[in-house]
N, C-alpha and C positions, 0 to 999 in steps of 0.2 A: 503494500499500500504506500502511496506517495501523498504526502500533505504538501500543497503548494502554497507559498506566500508570495504576492505579487502586489505592487502598489507602487507609489511615487518615492523618490529618493527621500531620505529622511523620515519616512513614515515609519510607525509603529503597528505592527500586524499581529494579533493574537488569534489563535485556532485552539479549538478544543478538540480532544480526542475522547470520544465516547468509548467506555468500557462497560460491558454488561457481564454479570455474574448470575447464571442460571443456576448454579449449583446450590446445595443445601449449606454451604460451609463458605465462611469469610475469607477473601482472597486479599493478599497485600502485595505490593509490587515497588520495588526501587526504580526510580526513573534516571536514565543515564543519557546524557546526549555525548556523542563520538563522532569524530569524522574531522575533515580538513577546516571547515568553518563552524564548528560546534560552539566556540566561544563567542559568536554573534547571535545565538540563540539562547533563550534563557526559560526557566520554570519558575514563573513567578508566585506558584502557590507551593512551591517546595518540590523535593524530588522523592517523596513516598506518597503512595495513594493507597487507600483502603476501601474495598467494596463488600459491604455486608452481603450476606447471601440473599439471592433474589432480587438485588437491587441493581443499581448502576452507578458508575463514577466518572469523573471527568480528570483529563489531564490538561492544563492550560500550556501551550508553547508560545513564546513571545519571540518577535524577530524585529529588529529595527534595521531598515535599509541604510547602510553607511556608505557602500562602495557600488559602482557601477556593474562590476561581475558578478555573475550569479554565484549564488553560495549553496553549499550543501553540507548536509551531516544525517546522522542516523539517530532516532529516538528509540531506545532501548528501554523495555519495561521486563524487569527480572522478578520473578516471583520469591517471595518471601514465604516460609512455612507459617501458617497460621491454622490452628484445629487440626495440625498433623497433615495438612493438604498443600499441594504445591500447584499452581497454576502453571499456564503454558508462558514461555518466555515469547515476547511479541516484539517485532522490529517495524518501524516506520521509516521511509525514506523521507527526508525534509528538503525541498527546494526552494529556493527565493531567487527572484528577478525584478529588476527595475523595469517599470512599465511606463513611467513618465517621469520627467524632471521638472519641478516647479522652484523658482528662485526662492530662497529664504527672505529676500529684501532686495531692494535697489539703491545703490548709493549714486547720487548726482554730485559731479565736481566740475568744475571749470579750469581749463587750463590753457596755455598757448601750444599750438601744435607744432611750432618752429620758432626759434630765436636764432639770429645770427650771432 
């Protein structure tokens, strides 16, 4: 699965990954970001998620577009044993790209073009 982040340069984009737990046991995961541009992505709600039995949970992933080149990373969810049950390890590919460039501001100045 691929999660795509696209927007304007300097924009902050937040995506949610929905995790469902159909079992009768609580599941817990450690969330890790790895890869070339992993340091540009963040987990604003922390790097652990617990999903009660028969419920669902979310992992928020945040990315601020700072450069023009595309960014890539991998989101890993590694199960912790809770109630003696291990969940499956899950991976998601994270890809980000700039769709537009908007100026942060405009500076007007006056200067002679040429002086002898």
